[in-house]
C-alpha positions as CSV (number, residue, x, y, z in Angstrom):
1,M,39.2,192.8,118.5
2,T,40.2,190.4,115.8
3,Q,37.3,189.4,113.6
4,T,37.0,185.6,113.3
5,V,34.8,183.0,111.6
6,R,34.2,179.5,113.0
7,L,35.1,176.8,110.5
8,T,36.6,173.3,110.5
9,T,40.2,172.9,109.6
10,A,39.2,171.4,106.2
11,Q,36.7,174.2,105.6
12,A,39.4,176.8,106.4
13,L,41.7,175.0,104.0
14,V,39.3,175.2,101.1
15,K,38.4,178.9,101.9
16,F,42.1,179.9,102.0
17,L,43.0,178.1,98.7
18,A,40.1,179.7,96.9
19,N,41.6,183.2,97.7
20,Q,45.2,182.7,96.5
21,Y,46.5,184.3,93.4
22,S,49.8,184.3,91.4
23,E,51.2,187.2,89.4
24,R,54.0,187.6,87.0
25,D,54.6,190.4,84.4
26,G,51.4,192.1,85.5
27,V,49.2,189.0,84.8
28,Q,47.2,187.9,87.8
29,Q,45.3,184.5,88.0
30,R,44.0,182.0,90.5
31,L,46.9,180.0,92.0
32,V,45.0,176.9,93.0
33,T,42.5,176.1,90.3
34,G,40.9,172.9,91.7
35,M,41.4,169.7,93.6
36,F,41.7,166.1,92.4
37,G,41.1,163.3,94.8
38,I,39.7,160.0,95.9
39,F,37.7,159.9,99.2
40,G,38.1,157.3,101.9
41,H,37.4,157.3,105.6
42,G,40.4,159.6,106.2
43,N,39.0,162.6,104.2
44,V,35.4,162.0,103.2
45,A,34.0,163.7,106.2
46,G,36.7,166.4,106.4
47,V,38.0,167.7,103.1
48,G,35.2,166.0,101.3
49,Q,32.6,167.8,103.4
50,A,34.3,171.1,102.9
51,L,34.5,170.7,99.1
52,L,30.8,169.8,99.0
53,Q,29.9,172.8,101.2
54,A,31.9,175.1,98.9
55,Q,30.1,173.7,95.9
56,V,26.6,174.1,97.4
57,Q,27.3,177.6,98.7
58,S,28.6,178.6,95.2
59,E,25.6,177.2,93.5
60,D,23.2,178.9,96.0
61,G,25.0,182.3,95.7
62,A,25.5,182.3,99.5
63,Q,27.1,185.4,101.2
64,G,28.9,185.8,104.5
65,D,32.2,185.2,106.2
66,D,31.6,181.4,106.4
67,V,31.3,181.1,102.6
68,L,34.1,178.9,101.4
69,G,34.5,180.0,97.8
70,D,34.7,178.0,94.7
71,L,37.3,175.2,94.5
72,P,36.2,172.7,91.8
73,Y,36.6,169.0,92.6
74,F,37.7,166.3,90.1
75,L,37.3,162.6,90.9
76,A,40.4,160.6,89.9
77,R,40.7,156.9,89.6
78,N,44.2,156.5,91.0
79,E,46.1,158.7,93.5
80,Q,49.3,158.6,91.6
81,G,47.5,159.4,88.4
82,A,45.9,162.4,90.2
83,V,49.4,163.8,91.0
84,H,50.5,163.2,87.4
85,T,47.5,165.2,86.2
86,A,48.3,168.0,88.6
87,T,51.9,168.0,87.4
88,G,51.0,168.1,83.7
89,F,48.6,171.0,84.5
90,A,51.2,173.0,86.3
91,R,53.9,172.4,83.7
92,A,51.6,173.4,80.9
93,R,50.8,176.6,82.9
94,N,54.5,177.4,83.2
95,R,54.3,176.8,87.0
96,L,52.1,179.8,87.5
97,Q,49.0,177.8,88.5
98,V,48.7,174.5,90.3
99,M,46.2,171.9,91.3
100,A,45.8,170.2,94.7
101,V,45.2,166.5,95.4
102,T,43.4,165.0,98.5
103,T,43.6,161.4,99.5
104,S,42.6,159.2,102.4
105,I,45.1,157.7,104.8
106,G,47.3,154.6,104.3
107,P,47.5,153.3,100.7
108,G,45.6,156.3,99.3
109,A,48.3,158.6,100.7
110,T,51.3,156.5,99.8
111,N,50.0,156.0,96.3
112,M,51.0,159.6,95.8
113,V,54.6,159.2,96.7
114,T,55.8,158.4,93.1
115,G,53.9,161.4,91.8
116,A,55.4,163.6,94.4
117,A,58.9,162.4,93.5
118,L,58.2,163.0,89.8
119,A,57.0,166.6,90.5
120,T,60.0,167.5,92.7
121,T,62.5,165.9,90.4
122,N,61.1,167.9,87.5
123,R,60.8,171.1,89.7
124,I,57.1,171.3,89.1
125,P,54.7,172.6,91.9
126,V,51.9,170.4,93.1
127,L,49.9,170.6,96.4
128,L,49.2,167.4,98.2
129,F,46.9,166.7,101.2
130,P,47.3,163.1,102.3
131,S,45.1,162.3,105.3
132,D,46.7,160.9,108.5
133,Q,46.0,159.0,111.6
134,F,44.2,160.6,114.6
135,A,46.2,163.5,116.2
136,S,44.4,162.8,119.5
137,R,45.6,159.2,119.4
138,V,42.5,158.2,121.3
139,P,41.4,155.4,118.8
140,D,44.9,154.0,118.5
141,P,45.8,152.1,116.4
142,V,43.4,153.1,113.7
143,L,42.7,151.3,110.4
144,Q,45.7,151.6,108.1
145,Q,48.0,153.1,110.8
146,L,51.7,152.1,110.7
147,E,52.8,151.2,114.2
148,D,56.4,151.9,115.2
149,P,57.3,150.4,118.6
150,G,60.0,153.0,119.0
151,T,57.8,156.1,118.6
152,L,54.2,157.1,118.1
153,D,54.8,160.2,115.9
154,V,55.8,158.4,112.7
155,T,53.1,157.6,110.1
156,V,53.3,156.3,106.5
157,N,53.2,159.9,105.4
158,D,56.7,160.5,106.6
159,V,57.8,158.8,103.3
160,F,56.9,162.1,101.6
161,R,59.6,164.1,103.4
162,P,62.5,163.3,101.1
163,V,60.4,163.8,97.9
164,S,58.8,167.1,98.9
165,R,60.1,170.6,98.8
166,F,57.9,171.4,101.8
167,F,56.4,169.0,104.3
168,D,54.2,169.5,107.4
169,R,51.7,167.7,109.6
170,I,48.8,169.6,111.0
171,T,48.1,168.3,114.6
172,R,46.3,171.4,115.8
173,P,44.0,173.6,113.6
174,E,45.9,176.9,114.2
175,Q,49.0,175.3,112.7
176,L,47.3,175.5,109.3
177,V,48.0,179.3,109.1
178,P,51.9,179.2,109.0
179,S,51.8,175.9,107.1
180,L,49.7,177.2,104.2
181,M,51.7,180.4,104.0
182,N,54.9,178.4,103.5
183,A,53.2,176.1,101.1
184,M,52.2,179.0,98.9
185,R,55.8,180.4,99.1
186,V,57.2,177.2,97.8
187,L,54.6,176.7,95.1
188,T,55.4,180.2,93.6
189,D,59.2,180.1,94.0
190,P,60.7,179.6,90.6
191,A,63.9,178.2,92.1
192,D,62.8,176.2,95.2
193,T,59.6,174.4,94.0
194,G,58.2,170.9,93.7
195,A,55.8,168.8,95.7
196,V,54.3,170.5,98.7
197,T,52.8,168.0,101.2
198,I,50.6,168.9,104.1
199,C,49.4,165.9,106.1
200,L,45.9,166.2,107.6
201,P,45.0,163.9,110.5
202,Q,41.4,162.9,110.1
203,D,40.2,164.2,113.4
204,V,41.9,167.6,112.9
205,Q,40.2,168.0,109.5
206,A,36.8,168.0,111.2
207,E,37.8,170.1,114.3
208,A,36.3,173.6,114.5
209,H,38.4,176.7,115.2
210,D,37.9,180.4,115.3
211,W,39.9,181.7,112.3
212,P,41.0,185.3,111.8
213,L,39.2,186.7,108.8
214,A,42.4,188.2,107.6
215,F,43.7,184.7,106.9
216,F,41.1,184.4,104.1
217,A,41.6,187.8,102.5
218,P,42.6,187.6,98.8
219,R,46.4,187.3,98.6
220,V,48.6,187.7,95.6
221,W,51.9,185.8,95.4
222,H,54.3,187.6,93.1
223,V,56.5,185.3,91.0
224,G,59.7,187.2,90.5
225,R,62.3,187.5,87.7
226,P,65.7,187.7,89.4
227,V,67.9,189.9,87.3
228,P,71.6,189.2,86.7
229,E,74.0,190.7,89.2
230,P,76.3,193.1,87.2
231,A,79.6,191.6,88.2
232,A,78.3,188.1,87.5
233,L,77.0,189.2,84.1
234,A,80.4,190.7,83.3
235,R,82.2,187.5,84.2
236,A,79.8,185.4,82.0
237,V,80.3,187.8,79.1
238,D,84.1,187.6,79.4
239,V,84.0,183.8,79.2
240,I,81.6,183.8,76.2
241,R,83.6,186.4,74.3
242,S,86.7,184.3,74.7
243,A,84.9,181.3,73.0
244,K,85.6,180.1,69.5
245,R,83.1,177.2,69.6
246,P,80.4,178.0,72.1
247,L,77.2,175.9,72.4
248,V,74.0,176.7,74.2
249,V,72.1,174.0,76.1
250,A,68.5,175.2,76.5
251,G,66.6,173.6,79.4
252,G,63.2,173.7,80.9
253,G,64.0,177.0,82.6
254,V,63.8,178.8,79.2
255,V,60.3,177.5,78.7
256,Y,59.0,178.2,82.2
257,A,60.4,181.7,82.0
258,E,58.6,182.2,78.7
259,A,61.9,183.3,77.2
260,S,61.8,181.7,73.8
261,E,61.7,184.9,71.9
262,E,64.7,186.2,73.8
263,L,66.6,182.9,73.1
264,R,65.9,183.2,69.4
265,A,67.1,186.8,69.5
266,F,70.3,185.8,71.4
267,A,71.0,183.0,69.0
268,S,70.4,185.2,65.9
269,A,72.7,188.0,67.2
270,T,75.6,185.8,68.3
271,G,75.3,182.9,66.0
272,I,75.9,180.5,68.9
273,P,74.3,177.0,68.1
274,V,71.5,176.1,70.4
275,S,70.9,172.5,71.6
276,D,68.1,171.4,73.9
277,T,67.2,169.0,76.7
278,H,63.8,167.2,76.9
279,A,62.3,170.0,79.1
280,G,63.8,172.6,76.8
281,K,62.8,171.3,73.4
282,G,60.8,173.8,71.5
283,A,62.3,176.7,73.4
284,I,63.9,177.5,70.0
285,N,62.0,176.5,66.9
286,W,63.7,173.5,65.2
287,D,64.1,175.4,61.9
288,H,65.9,178.4,63.4
289,P,69.4,178.7,61.7
290,S,71.1,178.2,65.1
291,A,68.9,175.2,66.3
292,V,70.8,171.9,66.3
293,G,68.4,169.6,68.2
294,G,68.7,167.5,71.3
295,V,72.1,167.0,73.0
296,G,73.4,164.0,75.0
297,S,72.7,160.3,75.2
298,T,69.6,160.5,73.0
299,G,70.5,163.7,71.2
300,S,71.1,164.4,67.5
301,A,74.3,163.7,65.8
302,A,74.5,167.4,65.0
303,A,74.3,168.7,68.5
304,N,76.6,165.9,69.8
305,A,79.3,166.7,67.2
306,L,79.3,170.3,68.3
307,A,79.2,169.3,72.0
308,R,82.4,167.2,71.6
309,E,84.4,170.2,70.4
310,A,82.7,173.0,72.3
311,D,85.1,175.2,74.3
312,V,82.3,177.0,76.2
313,V,79.0,175.5,77.1
314,I,76.2,177.9,78.0
315,G,73.6,176.1,80.1
316,I,70.3,178.1,80.4
317,G,67.7,176.6,82.7
318,T,69.1,173.1,82.7
319,R,70.0,170.8,85.6
320,Y,72.5,168.8,83.5
321,S,71.1,165.3,84.0
322,D,73.3,162.3,82.9
323,F,71.3,162.1,79.7
324,T,72.2,165.7,78.8
325,T,75.9,165.2,79.6
326,A,75.9,161.6,78.2
327,S,77.2,160.6,81.6
328,H,79.9,163.2,81.5
329,T,81.2,162.3,78.0
330,A,79.3,164.7,75.8
331,F,81.5,167.7,76.2
332,G,84.9,166.4,75.2
333,A,87.2,169.4,74.6
334,E,90.2,169.7,76.8
335,G,89.6,172.6,79.2
336,V,85.9,173.1,78.3
337,R,84.3,175.8,80.4
338,F,80.7,176.3,81.5
339,V,78.5,179.4,81.9
340,N,75.3,178.4,83.7
341,V,72.2,180.6,83.8
342,N,69.7,179.4,86.4
343,V,67.4,180.7,89.1
344,L,68.7,178.0,91.4
345,G,72.3,178.4,92.6
346,F,72.6,174.7,93.0
347,D,72.2,174.2,89.3
348,A,74.1,177.3,88.3
349,A,77.2,176.0,90.1
350,K,77.4,172.6,88.4
351,H,80.6,171.7,86.5
352,G,82.6,174.5,88.2
353,A,80.7,177.0,86.0
354,T,80.8,180.7,85.9
355,M,77.5,181.3,87.6
356,L,74.7,183.7,86.5
357,V,71.9,183.2,89.0
358,A,69.0,184.9,87.3
359,D,65.7,184.4,85.4
360,A,66.3,183.0,82.0
361,R,64.5,185.8,80.1
362,E,66.2,188.6,82.0
363,A,69.6,186.9,81.6
364,L,69.2,186.4,77.9
365,V,68.2,190.1,77.4
366,A,71.2,191.2,79.4
367,L,73.6,188.8,77.7
368,T,72.4,189.9,74.2
369,A,72.9,193.5,75.0
370,A,76.3,193.0,76.6
371,L,77.5,190.9,73.7
372,E,76.4,193.5,71.1
373,G,78.9,193.5,68.2
374,W,80.3,190.0,69.0
375,S,79.4,186.8,67.3
376,V,81.0,183.5,66.3
377,D,82.7,183.4,63.0
378,D,80.9,182.7,59.8
379,A,82.6,179.3,59.4
380,Y,81.3,178.1,62.7
381,R,77.8,179.3,61.9
382,Q,77.9,177.4,58.6
383,E,79.2,174.3,60.3
384,A,76.2,174.2,62.6
385,V,73.8,174.7,59.7
386,D,75.5,172.0,57.7
387,L,75.5,169.5,60.5
388,D,71.8,170.1,61.2
389,A,70.9,169.7,57.6
390,D,72.7,166.4,57.5
391,W,70.7,165.3,60.6
392,Q,67.4,166.4,59.1
393,R,68.0,164.0,56.3
394,V,68.3,161.2,58.9
395,V,65.1,162.4,60.5
396,D,63.3,162.2,57.2
397,E,64.6,158.7,56.7
398,C,63.4,157.6,60.2
399,Y,60.0,159.1,59.7
400,H,59.4,157.4,56.3
401,R,61.2,154.0,56.6
402,D,58.3,151.9,55.2
403,H,59.5,149.2,57.5
404,G,57.6,146.0,57.7
405,P,55.7,143.9,58.3
406,L,55.1,146.0,61.4
407,P,56.1,149.7,61.2
408,A,58.9,151.2,63.3
409,Q,57.6,153.5,66.0
410,T,59.6,156.3,64.4
411,E,57.1,156.2,61.4
412,V,54.3,156.8,63.8
413,F,56.2,159.8,65.3
414,G,56.8,161.1,61.8
415,A,53.1,161.0,61.0
416,L,52.3,162.8,64.2
417,N,55.0,165.4,63.7
418,E,53.5,166.2,60.2
419,L,49.9,166.1,61.3
420,M,50.0,167.9,64.6
421,R,49.7,171.7,64.6
422,P,52.2,174.0,66.3
423,E,49.8,174.6,69.2
424,D,49.1,170.9,69.8
425,V,51.0,169.0,72.5
426,I,52.7,165.6,72.4
427,V,53.0,163.9,75.8
428,N,55.4,161.1,76.6
429,A,57.6,159.9,79.5
430,A,59.1,156.4,79.4
431,G,60.5,153.6,77.3
432,S,62.4,154.0,74.0
433,M,60.0,156.7,72.9
434,P,61.6,159.7,74.7
435,G,64.9,158.9,73.1
436,D,63.4,158.7,69.7
437,L,61.5,161.9,70.2
438,Q,64.4,163.9,71.5
439,C,66.4,162.8,68.5
440,L,63.7,163.3,65.9
441,W,60.9,165.6,67.0
442,R,60.7,168.9,65.2
443,A,59.2,171.2,67.7
444,T,58.0,174.6,66.5
445,T,56.7,176.1,69.7
446,P,57.5,175.7,73.4
447,V,54.1,174.2,74.1
448,Q,54.3,171.4,71.6
449,Y,56.7,169.0,73.3
450,H,55.8,167.7,76.8
451,V,58.1,164.8,77.6
452,E,58.7,164.0,81.3
453,Y,62.3,162.7,81.4
454,A,63.6,163.7,84.8
455,F,61.8,160.8,86.5
456,S,60.8,159.0,83.3
457,C,57.7,157.6,85.1
458,M,55.8,154.8,83.3
459,G,52.1,155.7,83.4
460,Y,52.6,159.4,83.4
461,E,51.3,160.1,79.9
462,I,47.5,159.5,80.1
463,P,46.8,161.4,83.4
464,A,49.3,164.2,82.5
465,A,47.4,164.6,79.2
466,L,44.3,165.3,81.1
467,G,46.0,168.0,83.2
468,I,47.6,169.6,80.1
469,K,44.2,169.7,78.4
470,L,42.6,171.3,81.4
471,A,45.4,173.9,81.4
472,L,45.4,174.8,77.8
473,G,41.8,174.4,76.7
474,D,40.0,173.5,73.5
475,D,42.3,175.3,71.1
476,H,45.0,172.7,71.7
477,D,44.9,169.0,70.8
478,V,46.8,167.0,73.5
479,V,48.2,163.7,72.2
480,A,49.5,161.2,74.8
481,V,51.8,158.7,73.2
482,V,52.1,155.5,75.3
483,G,53.6,152.1,74.8
484,D,51.9,148.9,76.0
485,G,54.2,148.8,79.1
486,S,53.4,152.3,80.2
487,Y,49.7,151.8,79.3
488,Q,49.3,148.9,81.7
489,M,50.6,151.0,84.6
490,L,47.9,153.7,84.7
491,P,45.1,153.2,82.1
492,M,42.3,154.0,84.5
493,E,42.5,157.8,84.1
494,I,40.9,157.3,80.7
495,A,37.7,157.0,82.8
496,T,38.4,160.3,84.4
497,I,39.0,161.9,81.0
498,V,35.7,160.5,79.7
499,S,33.7,161.4,82.8
500,E,35.0,165.0,82.5
501,G,34.0,165.2,78.8
502,V,37.6,166.1,77.9
503,K,39.0,165.5,74.5
504,V,42.4,163.8,74.6
505,I,44.0,161.7,71.8
506,I,45.8,158.7,73.1
507,V,48.2,156.9,70.7
508,L,48.8,153.4,72.0
509,L,51.7,151.5,70.5
510,Q,51.8,147.8,71.2
511,N,55.0,145.9,70.7
512,H,54.5,143.2,73.3
513,G,57.5,144.2,75.5
514,F,59.9,146.8,76.7
515,A,61.7,148.2,73.6
516,S,64.1,150.5,75.5
517,I,65.1,148.2,78.3
518,G,65.2,145.3,75.9
519,A,67.7,147.1,73.7
520,L,69.7,148.2,76.8
521,S,69.7,144.7,78.1
522,E,71.0,143.4,74.8
523,S,73.7,146.0,74.6
524,R,74.8,145.3,78.2
525,G,75.1,141.6,77.7
526,S,71.8,140.5,79.3
527,Q,70.2,139.2,76.0
528,R,66.8,141.0,76.4
529,F,66.0,138.8,79.4
530,G,62.7,139.5,81.0
531,T,61.8,142.3,78.6
532,K,59.1,140.7,76.5
533,Y,55.4,140.0,77.3
534,R,55.4,136.2,76.9
535,M,53.5,133.3,78.4
536,R,55.4,130.9,80.7
537,N,56.9,128.2,78.6
538,G,56.2,124.8,80.2
539,A,59.1,123.2,78.4
540,T,61.8,125.7,79.5
541,G,60.2,127.2,82.6
542,R,61.0,130.6,81.2
543,L,58.8,133.5,80.1
544,D,59.7,132.8,76.5
545,G,56.5,131.2,75.2
546,E,53.7,132.7,73.0
547,E,52.7,136.3,73.2
548,V,50.3,137.1,76.0
549,P,46.9,137.2,74.4
550,F,45.7,140.5,75.8
551,D,43.7,143.0,73.8
552,L,44.7,146.5,74.9
553,A,42.4,148.2,72.4
554,A,39.4,146.4,73.9
555,N,40.7,147.4,77.4
556,A,40.9,151.1,76.3
557,A,37.4,150.9,75.0
558,S,36.2,149.5,78.3
559,W,37.1,152.8,80.0
560,G,34.7,154.6,77.7
561,A,37.0,156.0,75.0
562,E,36.4,155.6,71.3
563,V,39.1,153.3,69.9
564,L,40.3,153.2,66.3
565,R,42.5,150.3,65.3
566,C,45.2,151.1,62.8
567,G,46.7,148.4,60.6
568,S,49.3,150.5,59.0
569,V,50.8,154.0,59.2
570,A,48.6,155.1,56.3
571,E,45.5,154.0,58.2
572,F,47.0,155.7,61.3
573,R,47.2,159.0,59.4
574,E,43.6,158.7,58.3
575,N,42.4,157.8,61.8
576,Y,44.3,160.7,63.3
577,G,42.3,163.0,61.2
578,K,39.1,161.5,62.5
579,A,40.4,161.8,66.1
580,A,41.4,165.4,65.6
581,A,37.9,166.2,64.2
582,S,36.1,164.4,67.0
583,D,35.0,166.0,70.3
584,R,35.5,162.8,72.2
585,A,38.5,161.1,73.8
586,T,40.0,158.8,71.2
587,V,42.5,156.0,71.3
588,L,44.5,155.2,68.2
589,Y,45.9,151.6,68.5
590,I,48.7,150.4,66.3
591,E,51.2,147.5,66.6
592,T,54.9,148.3,66.1
593,D,58.1,146.4,65.8
594,L,59.7,145.7,69.2
595,V,63.2,145.9,67.9
596,G,63.0,149.1,65.9
597,P,64.8,150.2,63.9
598,N,65.5,153.3,66.1
599,P,67.5,156.4,65.2
600,P,71.3,156.0,65.1
601,G,72.9,156.8,68.4
602,S,75.7,159.4,68.7
603,A,76.5,159.4,72.5
604,W,76.8,157.1,75.5
605,W,74.9,156.4,78.7
606,D,76.6,154.9,81.7
607,V,74.8,151.8,82.8
608,P,77.2,149.5,84.8
609,V,77.9,146.0,83.4
610,S,78.6,143.0,85.6
611,E,82.4,142.9,86.2
612,V,82.5,139.1,86.2
613,S,80.2,136.8,84.3
614,A,79.9,133.3,82.9
615,L,78.1,134.7,79.9
616,A,80.1,135.6,76.8
617,S,77.6,138.3,76.0
618,T,78.2,140.0,79.3
619,Q,82.0,139.6,79.1
620,Q,81.9,141.4,75.8
621,A,79.6,144.1,77.1
622,Y,81.9,144.7,80.1
623,A,84.9,145.1,77.8
624,E,83.0,147.7,75.8
625,H,81.9,149.5,78.9
626,V,85.4,149.8,80.2
627,E,86.5,151.3,76.9
628,S,83.6,153.8,76.9
629,K,84.4,155.0,80.4
630,K,87.8,156.2,79.2
631,D,86.0,159.3,77.9
632,Q,84.2,160.0,81.2
633,R,85.5,162.7,83.4
634,P,84.3,165.4,85.8
635,Y,83.8,168.9,84.4
636,L,85.9,171.3,86.5
């Protein structure tokens, strides 16, 4: 007879999660390390009760089949912020550990959709449990239920379907068994991962069921390293050997596979220059002889010069976003070919590439061995070194501009780059900052650079910094760099950081507007319209009056953080030392120049311009856009 234990669906959920483990390279660890959430009527008596019971049983040292195990709970302030925290945590743990998020129904649930989209776009595993309406439909309609006259089985949670890698709704307790098994499969799949969403109707959460004890046995999910198929490896080697001017594009897959050492060895042996994407920055140390910096729309002049003439592009763990390809203009050589290394065939096949579907570390080891005795010529090696040296002089200039009266934000980045240790982490996501950082940041380790630029979600930085800090611990300082626009999206997780006693450094740059979109608006003929924080002008009726008199430093202090105002870059440097020495969450506040200056651009980004316009600025921008598109083409 099958042994069972009687638990509610929510209690079974908590007990199951507490017994899941991941393993890679012989290292085993808890898979789901905790749960963030906000309780409402949809989950407070279901998942909330189960988490409480687990905590009490753990504290009491209870024994028996009904003991739920230990699943720590963290109180977030915003559901989207909670998902960002979980995403930052999982990325910092190289996708080998995750956090779950529970919400109530209605707005609590749908607040998570943006976070789910970010996680899936970035290929980062997060586990989401939005509550749902009654499965029984007895009290129908319930508070916060979306009514569809054409069907009764649609809820607001159906919006999660397109932004989740796995989606399910539990309408009977026993459905939880196959659903959670599939959830763990997706969370630990290096190729097919992202947001996992399991909707929990509020009545089913509290419903009791006799669960087989085998369901709760400790289970290890092995994260594989797919090895290159020999024939595919041979094809890739043939293409690389034929190259005269090859270029590597290192993406996030190199970092997640923990393949940095192998990438450095490959580059040293072959002499092939290595550029990087946002997710891949730090995969090779910036001062390696083959490192040439970021490539694409916001890349370095060195990498983009090499990209324009590359005859073979070797993409390793990259999905080739439009910023990486400069909207299909970065790789300009006639007949350029691609060799793509990726665990996901979808990405490996892009640009008509010679495909190598494999783990980045295993592929690099195999490629290095197969290419033994082959390398690029000395002149090409030296060209890459010289181009990068020229670019490093530009970086030094941007870092030490002495611009005034307000400093350029690049000066703040320069101070951080020089003050932060190799093991510390800079976090950013949106605005003009990711572009400046990809251009300029000198990353020495894979952990140091955490810029979310797949979804580029304003508000990501502060909650993600909390997740990264929880993932990496006290030996790493985590520095969230956020502009005033991003700050106003999700500042409330500072309260979560403070309540958890976690030390995070937040660098808040205020420039009274949107620097990135303002510059883009100007370059596309829209005259920075609607991109500055200004009062409504009574005379013109426009938002072009005085600056809005808000005090973001005071706002940050109201959440419980220590705030240090910085009147200059020199004072910023001094205050950073104080923040690094402190054991408290600290905000460094500094005003910067809205219009830069920013690093010199060396590539294009396709943002369509109005084809007809009464504005001369737009007419000129459209003519420039048409001219730029002449270099755009599919890679086949």
